Every structure is written in structure tokens, then in C-alpha cells.
C-alpha positions as CSV (number, residue, x, y, z in Angstrom):
1,M,7.5,17.0,-47.0
2,S,5.1,16.2,-49.6
3,L,1.5,14.0,-49.2
4,Q,0.2,12.0,-51.6
5,K,-3.6,11.7,-51.4
6,R,-6.9,11.0,-53.4
7,L,-10.0,12.4,-52.6
8,P,-13.1,9.8,-52.5
9,G,-14.7,9.2,-55.9
10,E,-12.2,11.0,-57.7
11,E,-10.2,9.0,-60.3
12,G,-7.0,9.7,-62.2
13,E,-3.5,10.2,-61.1
14,L,-3.0,11.2,-57.5
15,K,-2.4,15.3,-55.9
16,A,0.6,16.2,-54.2
17,E,-0.1,18.7,-51.5
18,C,2.4,20.3,-49.2
19,F,2.2,19.4,-45.4
20,P,1.4,21.8,-43.4
21,P,-0.4,23.7,-45.6
22,T,1.4,26.8,-47.2
23,D,-1.7,28.7,-47.7
24,E,-1.8,31.9,-44.8
25,N,-5.4,31.6,-44.6
26,Y,-5.6,27.8,-43.6
27,L,-6.3,28.5,-39.9
28,E,-9.2,30.6,-41.0
29,G,-12.4,28.4,-40.0
30,I,-10.5,27.2,-36.6
31,S,-11.4,28.9,-33.3
32,E,-9.6,29.5,-30.0
33,P,-10.2,26.7,-27.7
34,P,-12.1,28.2,-24.4
35,D,-10.3,29.4,-21.6
36,P,-10.3,26.6,-18.8
37,T,-9.6,29.2,-15.8
38,P,-13.4,29.6,-14.8
39,L,-13.9,26.3,-14.7
40,L,-10.9,25.3,-12.7
41,E,-11.4,27.7,-10.4
42,K,-15.3,26.5,-9.5
43,Q,-13.3,23.2,-9.3
44,D,-11.0,24.3,-7.2
45,V,-7.9,22.7,-8.8
46,L,-6.3,26.2,-10.7
47,E,-3.1,26.1,-8.4
48,E,-2.6,22.6,-9.0
49,Y,-3.0,23.4,-13.3
50,V,-1.0,26.5,-12.8
51,A,2.1,24.3,-10.9
52,W,1.4,21.1,-13.4
53,R,1.5,23.4,-16.5
54,D,5.1,25.4,-15.4
55,G,6.3,22.0,-14.5
56,D,5.4,20.4,-17.8
57,M,7.0,23.9,-19.8
58,K,10.0,23.4,-17.3
59,W,10.3,19.8,-18.7
60,R,9.7,20.3,-22.1
61,E,12.5,23.6,-22.1
62,G,14.8,20.5,-20.7
63,D,14.6,21.1,-17.4
64,A,15.1,18.0,-15.6
65,L,12.5,18.4,-13.1
66,G,9.2,18.7,-14.5
67,A,5.7,18.1,-14.1
68,K,5.3,14.7,-12.1
69,G,2.4,12.6,-13.9
70,E,0.0,13.4,-16.2
71,N,-2.7,15.8,-16.2
72,T,-5.8,13.6,-15.5
73,L,-7.8,13.5,-12.4
74,E,-6.8,10.1,-11.4
75,D,-3.6,11.9,-10.8
76,H,-4.7,15.0,-9.0
77,E,-6.9,12.4,-6.9
78,E,-3.5,10.5,-6.0
79,R,-1.7,13.5,-5.1
80,S,-4.5,14.7,-3.1
81,S,-4.6,11.4,-1.1
82,E,-1.0,11.8,-0.6
83,F,-1.4,15.1,0.9
84,Q,-4.1,13.8,3.1
85,T,-1.9,11.5,5.2
86,W,0.0,14.8,6.5
87,S,-2.9,17.0,6.8
88,P,-6.2,15.2,6.8
89,T,-9.7,16.1,6.6
90,V,-12.0,16.9,9.4
91,K,-13.8,13.3,8.5
92,T,-10.3,11.3,8.6
93,Y,-9.1,13.2,12.0
94,T,-12.6,12.7,13.5
95,F,-12.4,8.8,12.6
96,R,-8.6,8.7,14.2
97,R,-9.5,10.4,17.0
98,S,-12.9,7.7,17.7
99,I,-10.4,4.8,16.7
100,A,-8.0,6.1,19.8
101,F,-10.5,6.7,22.1
102,W,-12.3,3.2,21.7
103,G,-8.7,1.3,21.6
104,A,-8.2,2.8,24.9
105,V,-11.3,2.3,26.2
106,M,-11.5,-1.6,25.1
107,C,-7.8,-2.0,26.8
108,C,-8.9,0.0,30.1
109,E,-11.7,-2.8,30.2
110,G,-9.3,-5.4,29.6
111,C,-7.3,-4.4,32.5
112,L,-10.4,-3.7,34.7
113,L,-11.5,-7.4,33.9
114,F,-8.1,-8.8,34.9
115,L,-7.9,-6.9,38.2
116,W,-11.7,-8.6,39.0
117,I,-10.1,-11.5,38.9
118,D,-6.8,-11.1,40.9
119,L,-9.6,-9.8,43.6
120,I,-12.2,-12.7,43.3
121,T,-8.8,-15.2,43.8
122,T,-7.5,-13.4,46.5
123,Y,-10.9,-12.7,48.6
124,G,-12.1,-16.2,47.5
125,V,-16.4,-16.0,46.8
126,G,-18.4,-18.5,47.2
127,T,-17.9,-22.3,46.1
128,P,-15.6,-23.8,43.8
129,E,-17.9,-23.6,40.9
130,M,-18.7,-19.8,41.1
131,L,-15.1,-19.4,41.5
132,Y,-14.4,-21.0,38.1
133,N,-17.1,-18.8,36.4
134,L,-16.4,-15.7,37.9
135,T,-12.5,-15.9,36.6
136,K,-12.5,-17.9,33.2
137,V,-15.4,-15.7,31.8
138,P,-13.8,-12.4,32.7
139,H,-10.4,-14.0,31.7
140,F,-11.6,-14.7,28.3
141,V,-13.6,-11.3,27.9
142,G,-10.9,-9.2,29.2
143,G,-8.1,-11.1,26.7
144,T,-10.6,-10.3,24.0
145,F,-10.5,-6.7,25.1
146,F,-7.2,-6.3,24.8
147,L,-7.2,-7.9,22.0
148,G,-9.2,-5.4,20.2
149,G,-8.0,-2.7,21.6
150,C,-4.6,-3.7,20.4
151,Y,-5.9,-4.0,17.0
152,L,-7.4,-0.8,17.1
153,A,-4.1,0.7,18.1
154,W,-2.6,-1.0,15.4
155,F,-5.0,0.0,13.0
156,Q,-4.8,3.7,13.9
157,L,-1.2,3.6,12.9
């Protein structure tokens, strides 16, 4: 393959050059890239990089299965979030445990308020105005607690 080119400031006929260069010393001024291994070890992503590199080489050799995705930080973070679904971090585990606790507490509070309503209506305390206030307000608050507890149980999933 030949390539015709004119150098800047040159006039006259075009020079024909071979590409790639046939000269054996054309790589003389180019240095080797630095080894990324120490940096990858420091960032704790060396194993992921090695797995990606091996998969990429398999794919380039024609294997049907190879590296999944590109070798970018965003792709590694996406795969990391998939991993955290099944093996959560301490922060995620503590948050889920806290949600489960408060969901159970809210359901128990709602249950106690509904039992309060039955207790008041069965034994009848005070005047009819008091009966209204001692049953309707706990009914509303108990229902709200149950709603909150059910939402937290759904949110935990």
C-alpha cells in the first residue's frame, strides 16, 4: 500500500512513501508503555483487569465468549453493583437490617393501636365524645403505622 503525501511548505510533485515504513529503525524513538500492574494493584482492580484481558484475548482469537463490556471504569462499577446485589457491603447490609427492624416495629405499633380500639369499645370508657376520640384517632394512626410498615417491607425487597 503506498501513500502519497506532501510536506508542509513543499511545492512540486508528491512523494510516494510506503506505509508501514520499511525501515527497521522506525520504532527507535518510541518507548514501551509503562506497566499498569502496580497502579491496578493499588486500586484493587487487577483481578478484574486480568479476567477482562483474558476474555478479550479469547474473543479476539475467535471464541464465542469473551470479555463482557469495555475496559472502562463505568463498566467495572456496573459489574460491581451487580455483585453487591448478592454480596452486599457492610453499609448496605446495615441499611437493609435497619429497614427490616423499623418495618416490624411499625407493624407492631399498628397492631397495638388496633387492639386499643377493641379494648375501649369492649369495656366502654367515658362519654360518647371520649369514645369517638379514643377510637378514631388510634384507628387512623394504627392504619398509618401499618401502611408505613408494609411500605418498608416492600422497600426492603
